[in-house]
Structure formats: structure tokens, C-alpha cells
N, CA, C and O atoms as CSV, one atom per row, in Angstrom:
chain,resi,resn,atom,element,x,y,z
A,1,MET,N,N,-48.008,12.477,-1.850
A,1,MET,CA,C,-46.837,13.128,-1.323
A,1,MET,C,C,-45.677,12.971,-2.298
A,1,MET,O,O,-45.052,11.913,-2.375
A,2,LEU,N,N,-45.416,13.986,-3.003
A,2,LEU,CA,C,-44.289,13.984,-3.904
A,2,LEU,C,C,-43.061,14.483,-3.162
A,2,LEU,O,O,-43.081,15.502,-2.472
A,3,ARG,N,N,-42.012,13.730,-3.334
A,3,ARG,CA,C,-40.786,14.110,-2.641
A,3,ARG,C,C,-39.850,14.786,-3.635
A,3,ARG,O,O,-39.681,14.333,-4.767
A,4,LYS,N,N,-39.271,15.838,-3.199
A,4,LYS,CA,C,-38.328,16.553,-4.041
A,4,LYS,C,C,-37.004,15.795,-4.062
A,4,LYS,O,O,-36.492,15.402,-3.014
A,5,LYS,N,N,-36.465,15.596,-5.232
A,5,LYS,CA,C,-35.183,14.906,-5.344
A,5,LYS,C,C,-34.062,15.909,-5.102
A,5,LYS,O,O,-34.015,16.986,-5.696
A,6,ASP,N,N,-33.170,15.517,-4.214
A,6,ASP,CA,C,-32.043,16.390,-3.900
A,6,ASP,C,C,-30.817,15.939,-4.673
A,6,ASP,O,O,-30.415,14.778,-4.602
A,7,TYR,N,N,-30.246,16.843,-5.391
A,7,TYR,CA,C,-29.010,16.573,-6.119
A,7,TYR,C,C,-27.915,17.433,-5.510
A,7,TYR,O,O,-28.101,18.614,-5.216
A,8,ILE,N,N,-26.791,16.807,-5.338
A,8,ILE,CA,C,-25.651,17.548,-4.822
A,8,ILE,C,C,-24.592,17.567,-5.913
A,8,ILE,O,O,-24.092,16.522,-6.329
A,9,PHE,N,N,-24.267,18.736,-6.358
A,9,PHE,CA,C,-23.225,18.884,-7.356
A,9,PHE,C,C,-21.966,19.348,-6.642
A,9,PHE,O,O,-22.005,20.245,-5.800
A,10,THR,N,N,-20.864,18.731,-6.988
A,10,THR,CA,C,-19.613,19.080,-6.330
A,10,THR,C,C,-18.500,19.143,-7.360
A,10,THR,O,O,-18.602,18.566,-8.443
A,11,ASN,N,N,-17.480,19.824,-7.023
A,11,ASN,CA,C,-16.313,19.889,-7.895
A,11,ASN,C,C,-15.128,19.146,-7.273
A,11,ASN,O,O,-13.971,19.424,-7.588
A,12,LYS,N,N,-15.433,18.210,-6.396
A,12,LYS,CA,C,-14.369,17.431,-5.778
A,12,LYS,C,C,-13.757,16.471,-6.789
A,12,LYS,O,O,-14.429,15.992,-7.702
A,13,LYS,N,N,-12.473,16.202,-6.609
A,13,LYS,CA,C,-11.760,15.253,-7.451
A,13,LYS,C,C,-10.929,14.353,-6.553
A,13,LYS,O,O,-10.730,14.635,-5.372
A,14,HIS,N,N,-10.450,13.269,-7.138
A,14,HIS,CA,C,-9.502,12.433,-6.422
A,14,HIS,C,C,-8.123,13.050,-6.575
A,14,HIS,O,O,-7.752,13.509,-7.655
A,15,SER,N,N,-7.379,13.058,-5.502
A,15,SER,CA,C,-6.044,13.637,-5.509
A,15,SER,C,C,-5.078,12.732,-6.277
A,15,SER,O,O,-5.136,11.508,-6.152
A,16,LYS,N,N,-4.199,13.333,-7.067
A,16,LYS,CA,C,-3.200,12.551,-7.793
A,16,LYS,C,C,-2.210,11.906,-6.840
A,16,LYS,O,O,-1.708,10.811,-7.094
A,17,LYS,N,N,-1.935,12.593,-5.745
A,17,LYS,CA,C,-1.048,12.007,-4.728
A,17,LYS,C,C,-1.677,10.755,-4.128
A,17,LYS,O,O,-0.988,9.765,-3.881
A,18,ALA,N,N,-2.963,10.802,-3.900
A,18,ALA,CA,C,-3.653,9.666,-3.297
A,18,ALA,C,C,-3.688,8.477,-4.242
A,18,ALA,O,O,-3.524,7.335,-3.811
A,19,ILE,N,N,-3.900,8.733,-5.523
A,19,ILE,CA,C,-3.920,7.647,-6.496
A,19,ILE,C,C,-2.541,7.016,-6.603
A,19,ILE,O,O,-2.425,5.791,-6.657
A,20,MET,N,N,-1.491,7.835,-6.633
A,20,MET,CA,C,-0.128,7.312,-6.683
A,20,MET,C,C,0.200,6.554,-5.404
A,20,MET,O,O,0.923,5.558,-5.444
A,21,SER,N,N,-0.316,7.006,-4.283
A,21,SER,CA,C,-0.127,6.311,-3.014
A,21,SER,C,C,-0.710,4.911,-3.066
A,21,SER,O,O,-0.073,3.949,-2.636
A,22,THR,N,N,-1.908,4.800,-3.588
A,22,THR,CA,C,-2.551,3.497,-3.691
A,22,THR,C,C,-1.799,2.586,-4.646
A,22,THR,O,O,-1.613,1.404,-4.357
A,23,VAL,N,N,-1.365,3.121,-5.778
A,23,VAL,CA,C,-0.645,2.310,-6.760
A,23,VAL,C,C,0.661,1.788,-6.167
A,23,VAL,O,O,0.957,0.597,-6.275
A,24,LEU,N,N,1.439,2.660,-5.545
A,24,LEU,CA,C,2.715,2.237,-4.959
A,24,LEU,C,C,2.518,1.219,-3.845
A,24,LEU,O,O,3.266,0.246,-3.751
A,25,SER,N,N,1.526,1.437,-3.010
A,25,SER,CA,C,1.299,0.521,-1.891
A,25,SER,C,C,0.815,-0.841,-2.370
A,25,SER,O,O,1.214,-1.866,-1.816
A,26,VAL,N,N,-0.027,-0.869,-3.377
A,26,VAL,CA,C,-0.496,-2.154,-3.910
A,26,VAL,C,C,0.655,-2.889,-4.591
A,26,VAL,O,O,0.767,-4.108,-4.461
A,27,ILE,N,N,1.511,-2.168,-5.315
A,27,ILE,CA,C,2.691,-2.790,-5.910
A,27,ILE,C,C,3.581,-3.387,-4.836
A,27,ILE,O,O,4.123,-4.478,-5.012
A,28,ALA,N,N,3.737,-2.676,-3.719
A,28,ALA,CA,C,4.563,-3.180,-2.623
A,28,ALA,C,C,3.989,-4.475,-2.048
A,28,ALA,O,O,4.724,-5.441,-1.842
A,29,VAL,N,N,2.699,-4.497,-1.793
A,29,VAL,CA,C,2.077,-5.695,-1.213
A,29,VAL,C,C,2.168,-6.868,-2.178
A,29,VAL,O,O,2.497,-7.982,-1.772
A,30,VAL,N,N,1.882,-6.626,-3.441
A,30,VAL,CA,C,1.911,-7.706,-4.430
A,30,VAL,C,C,3.323,-8.258,-4.587
A,30,VAL,O,O,3.499,-9.474,-4.675
A,31,SER,N,N,4.327,-7.393,-4.623
A,31,SER,CA,C,5.694,-7.887,-4.795
A,31,SER,C,C,6.177,-8.649,-3.562
A,31,SER,O,O,6.949,-9.598,-3.697
A,32,ILE,N,N,5.749,-8.261,-2.383
A,32,ILE,CA,C,6.112,-9.015,-1.178
A,32,ILE,C,C,5.457,-10.392,-1.200
A,32,ILE,O,O,6.093,-11.392,-0.870
A,33,ILE,N,N,4.193,-10.440,-1.587
A,33,ILE,CA,C,3.496,-11.730,-1.652
A,33,ILE,C,C,4.138,-12.635,-2.704
A,33,ILE,O,O,4.271,-13.839,-2.485
A,34,ILE,N,N,4.534,-12.066,-3.841
A,34,ILE,CA,C,5.207,-12.867,-4.868
A,34,ILE,C,C,6.548,-13.370,-4.366
A,34,ILE,O,O,6.911,-14.518,-4.621
A,35,ALA,N,N,7.296,-12.526,-3.653
A,35,ALA,CA,C,8.589,-12.952,-3.104
A,35,ALA,C,C,8.406,-14.077,-2.089
A,35,ALA,O,O,9.193,-15.023,-2.066
A,36,ILE,N,N,7.386,-13.982,-1.260
A,36,ILE,CA,C,7.111,-15.042,-0.284
A,36,ILE,C,C,6.743,-16.331,-1.007
A,36,ILE,O,O,7.225,-17.403,-0.643
A,37,TYR,N,N,5.898,-16.237,-2.020
A,37,TYR,CA,C,5.469,-17.419,-2.763
A,37,TYR,C,C,6.646,-18.082,-3.473
A,37,TYR,O,O,6.799,-19.302,-3.413
A,38,LEU,N,N,7.474,-17.288,-4.142
A,38,LEU,CA,C,8.617,-17.864,-4.859
A,38,LEU,C,C,9.633,-18.481,-3.901
A,38,LEU,O,O,10.259,-19.491,-4.222
A,39,SER,N,N,9.794,-17.886,-2.748
A,39,SER,CA,C,10.681,-18.471,-1.740
A,39,SER,C,C,10.110,-19.797,-1.235
A,39,SER,O,O,10.858,-20.742,-0.985
A,40,TYR,N,N,8.803,-19.863,-1.089
A,40,TYR,CA,C,8.161,-21.105,-0.663
A,40,TYR,C,C,8.302,-22.189,-1.727
A,40,TYR,O,O,8.560,-23.349,-1.406
A,41,VAL,N,N,8.131,-21.811,-2.990
A,41,VAL,CA,C,8.250,-22.774,-4.079
A,41,VAL,C,C,9.672,-23.334,-4.154
A,41,VAL,O,O,9.861,-24.510,-4.464
A,42,ASN,N,N,10.670,-22.494,-3.871
A,42,ASN,CA,C,12.062,-22.936,-3.890
A,42,ASN,C,C,12.497,-23.597,-2.583
A,42,ASN,O,O,13.690,-23.752,-2.326
A,43,LYS,N,N,11.540,-23.977,-1.774
A,43,LYS,CA,C,11.767,-24.686,-0.510
A,43,LYS,C,C,12.659,-23.905,0.453
A,43,LYS,O,O,13.498,-24.482,1.145
A,44,GLY,N,N,12.471,-22.617,0.489
A,44,GLY,CA,C,13.181,-21.785,1.453
A,44,GLY,C,C,14.589,-21.410,1.058
A,44,GLY,O,O,15.318,-20.824,1.858
A,45,MET,N,N,14.981,-21.730,-0.137
A,45,MET,CA,C,16.324,-21.359,-0.584
A,45,MET,C,C,16.410,-19.841,-0.708
A,45,MET,O,O,15.522,-19.188,-1.256
A,46,GLU,N,N,17.492,-19.311,-0.191
A,46,GLU,CA,C,17.650,-17.863,-0.199
A,46,GLU,C,C,18.042,-17.384,-1.591
A,46,GLU,O,O,18.859,-18.000,-2.275
A,47,ASN,N,N,17.448,-16.286,-1.983
A,47,ASN,CA,C,17.779,-15.660,-3.248
A,47,ASN,C,C,17.876,-14.164,-2.979
A,47,ASN,O,O,16.908,-13.565,-2.510
A,48,PRO,N,N,19.010,-13.550,-3.262
A,48,PRO,CA,C,19.159,-12.113,-2.982
A,48,PRO,C,C,18.157,-11.240,-3.728
A,48,PRO,O,O,17.857,-10.129,-3.291
A,49,ARG,N,N,17.644,-11.729,-4.837
A,49,ARG,CA,C,16.658,-10.945,-5.596
A,49,ARG,C,C,15.374,-10.747,-4.800
A,49,ARG,O,O,14.756,-9.685,-4.869
A,50,TYR,N,N,14.976,-11.761,-4.051
A,50,TYR,CA,C,13.754,-11.633,-3.260
A,50,TYR,C,C,13.949,-10.617,-2.137
A,50,TYR,O,O,13.046,-9.841,-1.827
A,51,GLY,N,N,15.124,-10.629,-1.539
A,51,GLY,CA,C,15.417,-9.642,-0.495
A,51,GLY,C,C,15.453,-8.233,-1.048
A,51,GLY,O,O,14.956,-7.300,-0.417
A,52,ALA,N,N,16.040,-8.072,-2.230
A,52,ALA,CA,C,16.071,-6.755,-2.866
A,52,ALA,C,C,14.673,-6.286,-3.222
A,52,ALA,O,O,14.360,-5.101,-3.100
A,53,ALA,N,N,13.838,-7.204,-3.659
A,53,ALA,CA,C,12.453,-6.847,-3.978
A,53,ALA,C,C,11.706,-6.393,-2.724
A,53,ALA,O,O,10.904,-5.461,-2.776
A,54,CYS,N,N,11.970,-7.052,-1.610
A,54,CYS,CA,C,11.306,-6.665,-0.370
A,54,CYS,C,C,11.810,-5.317,0.147
A,54,CYS,O,O,11.029,-4.534,0.688
A,55,VAL,N,N,13.104,-5.039,-0.013
A,55,VAL,CA,C,13.633,-3.732,0.394
A,55,VAL,C,C,13.026,-2.632,-0.472
A,55,VAL,O,O,12.633,-1.584,0.040
A,56,LEU,N,N,12.950,-2.864,-1.768
A,56,LEU,CA,C,12.329,-1.892,-2.660
A,56,LEU,C,C,10.840,-1.730,-2.336
A,56,LEU,O,O,10.291,-0.634,-2.451
A,57,SER,N,N,10.203,-2.809,-1.936
A,57,SER,CA,C,8.797,-2.731,-1.535
A,57,SER,C,C,8.624,-1.893,-0.276
A,57,SER,O,O,7.632,-1.179,-0.133
A,58,MET,N,N,9.582,-1.980,0.631
A,58,MET,CA,C,9.515,-1.143,1.829
A,58,MET,C,C,9.615,0.333,1.458
A,58,MET,O,O,8.898,1.167,2.012
A,59,VAL,N,N,10.496,0.650,0.529
A,59,VAL,CA,C,10.601,2.041,0.071
A,59,VAL,C,C,9.282,2.485,-0.552
A,59,VAL,O,O,8.795,3.581,-0.273
A,60,PHE,N,N,8.706,1.629,-1.399
A,60,PHE,CA,C,7.413,1.950,-2.003
A,60,PHE,C,C,6.337,2.147,-0.930
A,60,PHE,O,O,5.512,3.055,-1.036
A,61,ALA,N,N,6.348,1.303,0.094
A,61,ALA,CA,C,5.333,1.393,1.147
A,61,ALA,C,C,5.461,2.707,1.915
A,61,ALA,O,O,4.458,3.368,2.184
A,62,PHE,N,N,6.691,3.089,2.270
A,62,PHE,CA,C,6.877,4.343,3.001
A,62,PHE,C,C,6.509,5.556,2.151
A,62,PHE,O,O,5.894,6.501,2.646
A,63,VAL,N,N,6.880,5.529,0.887
A,63,VAL,CA,C,6.505,6.627,-0.009
A,63,VAL,C,C,4.986,6.648,-0.194
A,63,VAL,O,O,4.383,7.720,-0.237
A,64,GLY,N,N,4.370,5.476,-0.304
A,64,GLY,CA,C,2.918,5.399,-0.447
A,64,GLY,C,C,2.189,5.954,0.765
A,64,GLY,O,O,1.181,6.647,0.627
A,65,ILE,N,N,2.697,5.652,1.947
A,65,ILE,CA,C,2.072,6.196,3.157
A,65,ILE,C,C,2.241,7.709,3.206
A,65,ILE,O,O,1.312,8.434,3.563
A,66,GLY,N,N,3.425,8.177,2.847
A,66,GLY,CA,C,3.657,9.622,2.834
A,66,GLY,C,C,2.763,10.349,1.849
A,66,GLY,O,O,2.213,11.403,2.167
A,67,LEU,N,N,2.615,9.792,0.655
A,67,LEU,CA,C,1.726,10.403,-0.330
A,67,LEU,C,C,0.265,10.328,0.104
A,67,LEU,O,O,-0.513,11.242,-0.170
A,68,GLY,N,N,-0.111,9.244,0.781
A,68,GLY,CA,C,-1.480,9.131,1.281
A,68,GLY,C,C,-1.793,10.184,2.327
A,68,GLY,O,O,-2.877,10.766,2.332
A,69,VAL,N,N,-0.846,10.422,3.204
A,69,VAL,CA,C,-1.038,11.457,4.231
A,69,VAL,C,C,-1.061,12.840,3.580
A,69,VAL,O,O,-1.872,13.690,3.948
A,70,ALA,N,N,-0.162,13.064,2.605
A,70,ALA,CA,C,-0.146,14.358,1.914
A,70,ALA,C,C,-1.441,14.577,1.139
A,70,ALA,O,O,-1.954,15.695,1.101
A,71,GLY,N,N,-1.967,13.541,0.530
A,71,GLY,CA,C,-3.237,13.660,-0.185
A,71,GLY,C,C,-4.399,13.897,0.759
A,71,GLY,O,O,-5.362,14.576,0.404
A,72,ARG,N,N,-4.315,13.342,1.954
A,72,ARG,CA,C,-5.379,13.537,2.940
A,72,ARG,C,C,-5.404,14.967,3.458
A,72,ARG,O,O,-6.446,15.443,3.908
A,73,MET,N,N,-4.283,15.647,3.399
A,73,MET,CA,C,-4.217,17.030,3.884
A,73,MET,C,C,-4.842,18.026,2.900
A,73,MET,O,O,-5.118,19.167,3.269
A,74,GLU,N,N,-5.063,17.606,1.670
A,74,GLU,CA,C,-5.650,18.508,0.684
A,74,GLU,C,C,-7.134,18.723,0.975
A,74,GLU,O,O,-7.831,17.820,1.437
A,75,LYS,N,N,-7.588,19.913,0.701
A,75,LYS,CA,C,-8.995,20.270,0.940
A,75,LYS,C,C,-9.820,20.000,-0.314
A,75,LYS,O,O,-9.297,19.994,-1.428
A,76,ASP,N,N,-11.098,19.780,-0.117
A,76,ASP,CA,C,-12.067,19.561,-1.193
A,76,ASP,C,C,-11.657,18.446,-2.140
A,76,ASP,O,O,-11.669,18.620,-3.358
A,77,ARG,N,N,-11.297,17.309,-1.582
A,77,ARG,CA,C,-10.926,16.137,-2.368
A,77,ARG,C,C,-11.654,14.929,-1.808
A,77,ARG,O,O,-12.098,14.930,-0.660
A,78,PHE,N,N,-11.770,13.895,-2.636
A,78,PHE,CA,C,-12.254,12.621,-2.137
A,78,PHE,C,C,-11.078,11.912,-1.473
A,78,PHE,O,O,-9.942,12.021,-1.936
A,79,TYR,N,N,-11.347,11.191,-0.398
A,79,TYR,CA,C,-10.262,10.626,0.401
A,79,TYR,C,C,-10.180,9.107,0.328
A,79,TYR,O,O,-9.425,8.512,1.097
A,80,LEU,N,N,-10.914,8.460,-0.551
A,80,LEU,CA,C,-10.904,7.002,-0.634
A,80,LEU,C,C,-9.511,6.469,-0.954
A,80,LEU,O,O,-9.027,5.563,-0.275
A,81,PHE,N,N,-8.865,7.017,-1.974
A,81,PHE,CA,C,-7.554,6.523,-2.358
A,81,PHE,C,C,-6.494,6.860,-1.322
A,81,PHE,O,O,-5.501,6.142,-1.205
A,82,CYS,N,N,-6.683,7.928,-0.575
A,82,CYS,CA,C,-5.757,8.238,0.526
A,82,CYS,C,C,-5.785,7.116,1.551
A,82,CYS,O,O,-4.742,6.610,1.965
A,83,TYR,N,N,-6.972,6.739,1.947
A,83,TYR,CA,C,-7.108,5.696,2.957
A,83,TYR,C,C,-6.638,4.339,2.433
A,83,TYR,O,O,-6.020,3.568,3.168
A,84,LEU,N,N,-6.927,4.048,1.172
A,84,LEU,CA,C,-6.466,2.784,0.593
A,84,LEU,C,C,-4.943,2.733,0.520
A,84,LEU,O,O,-4.341,1.705,0.829
A,85,GLY,N,N,-4.322,3.829,0.116
A,85,GLY,CA,C,-2.866,3.881,0.043
A,85,GLY,C,C,-2.212,3.712,1.398
A,85,GLY,O,O,-1.222,2.993,1.531
A,86,ILE,N,N,-2.759,4.370,2.396
A,86,ILE,CA,C,-2.215,4.239,3.750
A,86,ILE,C,C,-2.422,2.821,4.262
A,86,ILE,O,O,-1.523,2.248,4.878
A,87,PHE,N,N,-3.594,2.252,4.013
A,87,PHE,CA,C,-3.880,0.899,4.488
A,87,PHE,C,C,-2.947,-0.128,3.864
A,87,PHE,O,O,-2.347,-0.935,4.574
A,88,PHE,N,N,-2.820,-0.103,2.535
A,88,PHE,CA,C,-1.962,-1.078,1.873
A,88,PHE,C,C,-0.488,-0.857,2.208
A,88,PHE,O,O,0.281,-1.817,2.255
A,89,GLY,N,N,-0.089,0.377,2.438
A,89,GLY,CA,C,1.274,0.637,2.885
A,89,GLY,C,C,1.543,0.026,4.243
A,89,GLY,O,O,2.608,-0.546,4.476
A,90,LEU,N,N,0.583,0.148,5.136
A,90,LEU,CA,C,0.740,-0.462,6.466
A,90,LEU,C,C,0.713,-1.988,6.381
A,90,LEU,O,O,1.401,-2.660,7.151
A,91,VAL,N,N,-0.069,-2.540,5.460
A,91,VAL,CA,C,-0.078,-3.990,5.255
A,91,VAL,C,C,1.294,-4.455,4.781
A,91,VAL,O,O,1.795,-5.477,5.250
A,92,ALA,N,N,1.907,-3.716,3.855
A,92,ALA,CA,C,3.234,-4.079,3.350
A,92,ALA,C,C,4.271,-4.030,4.468
A,92,ALA,O,O,5.109,-4.924,4.578
A,93,ILE,N,N,4.217,-2.998,5.288
A,93,ILE,CA,C,5.154,-2.902,6.414
A,93,ILE,C,C,4.910,-4.031,7.407
A,93,ILE,O,O,5.856,-4.579,7.974
A,94,GLY,N,N,3.645,-4.377,7.618
A,94,GLY,CA,C,3.325,-5.496,8.505
A,94,GLY,C,C,3.854,-6.817,7.980
A,94,GLY,O,O,4.367,-7.632,8.747
A,95,LEU,N,N,3.732,-7.037,6.673
A,95,LEU,CA,C,4.245,-8.276,6.086
A,95,LEU,C,C,5.763,-8.368,6.232
A,95,LEU,O,O,6.289,-9.423,6.586
A,96,ILE,N,N,6.457,-7.288,5.966
A,96,ILE,CA,C,7.917,-7.291,6.124
A,96,ILE,C,C,8.293,-7.493,7.585
A,96,ILE,O,O,9.263,-8.188,7.886
A,97,SER,N,N,7.541,-6.896,8.487
A,97,SER,CA,C,7.814,-7.073,9.914
A,97,SER,C,C,7.637,-8.525,10.336
A,97,SER,O,O,8.426,-9.043,11.126
A,98,ILE,N,N,6.621,-9.175,9.821
A,98,ILE,CA,C,6.398,-10.589,10.137
A,98,ILE,C,C,7.540,-11.437,9.589
A,98,ILE,O,O,8.007,-12.357,10.260
A,99,ILE,N,N,7.993,-11.133,8.369
A,99,ILE,CA,C,9.104,-11.881,7.786
A,99,ILE,C,C,10.366,-11.701,8.624
A,99,ILE,O,O,11.070,-12.672,8.902
A,100,LEU,N,N,10.651,-10.475,9.024
A,100,LEU,CA,C,11.860,-10.217,9.832
A,100,LEU,C,C,11.759,-10.868,11.213
A,100,LEU,O,O,12.744,-11.398,11.726
A,101,TYR,N,N,10.579,-10.827,11.804
A,101,TYR,CA,C,10.387,-11.444,13.119
A,101,TYR,C,C,10.553,-12.958,13.019
A,101,TYR,O,O,11.202,-13.568,13.870
A,102,ALA,N,N,9.978,-13.561,11.999
A,102,ALA,CA,C,10.110,-15.013,11.819
A,102,ALA,C,C,11.558,-15.403,11.555
A,102,ALA,O,O,12.024,-16.429,12.049
A,103,GLY,N,N,12.276,-14.586,10.777
A,103,GLY,CA,C,13.682,-14.859,10.513
A,103,GLY,C,C,14.529,-14.742,11.754
A,103,GLY,O,O,15.444,-15.541,11.950
A,104,ALA,N,N,14.250,-13.762,12.604
A,104,ALA,CA,C,15.009,-13.592,13.842
A,104,ALA,C,C,14.663,-14.693,14.848
A,104,ALA,O,O,15.509,-15.109,15.639
A,105,LEU,N,N,13.433,-15.152,14.808
A,105,LEU,CA,C,12.988,-16.175,15.746
A,105,LEU,C,C,13.608,-17.537,15.418
A,105,LEU,O,O,13.897,-18.328,16.315
A,106,LEU,N,N,13.806,-17.800,14.131
A,106,LEU,CA,C,14.340,-19.094,13.721
A,106,LEU,C,C,15.852,-19.172,13.847
A,106,LEU,O,O,16.413,-20.267,13.803
A,107,LEU,N,N,16.524,-18.036,14.003
A,107,LEU,CA,C,17.978,-18.081,14.149
A,107,LEU,C,C,18.352,-18.479,15.506
A,107,LEU,O,O,19.539,-18.573,15.817
């Protein structure tokens, strides 16, 4: 019994919006984690630079989610980077939300 090999040829590509979404969202998550780590190393001392980095990370996260959704709306594309960008953007927003909740709880 010889089985015929099936090949599927496609002209699908990864969306540039989706790739940019993933890059921005990963940058946001990494910069938030670095800000948390540096704040921990400094024994909780406040530094306005860390807050500015987190605000900029929030902007990156929202733009990353928007680009991920826009990339997902495109037809005949691979959607892996769309989903990764949306996921990491939501992780960044979740991390900032946890930081804000902990800060409000301790006051």
C-alpha cells in the first residue's frame, strides 16, 4: 500500500502588523520586568524613570494589542504573531494592573 504524499502549497505570509505587535508587546513586558527588578534591587526606593518606563510600556502594550487585532483581520495570513502580540500585550497590562493594585493596597 503506497500512500500518496500530500503537499499543500500556499502563498500565505506573516503580517507585518502582527510582527510589529509581537515586538512591541515583548518590549513592554521586558521593560516592566526590568523596572520591577531594579526597584526591588533598590529596596523599593522610588525612581521616576521606572514609572516613566512603565507608562511607555503601557503605550507599547496598547499599540501592540491594536496591531495584533488589525493583523488578525487580514485575510490569507498566518496568525501566530497576531496571537502572540495580543497575549504579551495583555500580560503587560496585567503586570501594570498588579503593580497599581499593590500600590493602592499598601497606601
